N, C-alpha and C positions, 0 to 999 in steps of 0.2 A: 443460576439462572439456566434455563432451557430453551433451545430453540428448535424449529421444526425441520432444519436442513441447512445446507451450505450456504445457500444465499442469505438466508436470515441471519446465520452466524457470522459471515463475512460484515454484513451490514452492521450489525450489534458491535463487532469488534471496531470496526473503522469509526463508528459514532462515539465509543468511549474513548478511543485514542485520540481522536481529533478534540474533543471536549477537553482531554487532560492537556493535550498542547496548546490549546487555546488559554485555559485557566492558567498555564505556565508563562504566559505571554508571548507565544509563538507568533510569527506573522503568518495569517490565513494564506497568504499568496506563496508562500514558500513550503508548505507543507508537502510531503511527499510520502508515498507507500511503496514499499518495495515489496514486487510480487514475483513467484517463480513463473517462468515462461510456460510451465504446465499448470498452473493456477487456475482456480475456479473462474469461470467467466464472469462473476458477480463482484469480483474485486473493482473491475472498472466501472459498472453500473453505479455500485455502492459509491464510490469516490464521487461520480456525478451527481447522484442523489443528495450528498451530502455537502455539496457546493464547493468541492475542491478544485482547484484550477484545472484547465486542460493540461495535460501531460504530467498530473500528479503521480500516477501510477508508473513507476520506473520498473522495466522488467528485469529480472535477475535470471542470467542462463541456469538451465538444469544439467545435472549430472546423468550419467547414463541410467542410473535407477531414478531418475525424475525428484531427486532431492535437489535442493539449492546448495551450490558451493560459493561460500561467500569469498572463498580466496580466488575464484574465478571471475566473480563480479564486481570485485572491489572498484574498478574503474567506473562501472555504472552508478554505485551508491556513493561515491566520493564525489561525483560529478553533478549528482543531483542537485545539492543545493546551490551550485553555481550556475545551473540553468534557470533558477528563479524561485 
């Protein structure tokens, strides 16, 4: 599958992930998206377009090189399910 850019790519990726999670029996109100703080603006917009709940996008801190540091962000993503 090819898309024309970042916005369309993020929307497509979140659509596929959401549909797979729902097919596996996930509670739609508890779905979360982890996104780097330097991530593309379209992640928030795509989540809203797909009907994910407010606050579904959890921001993950970035490293000095703008990468995501899972070990630095662990409190964010482990607390995400507890938030709803």
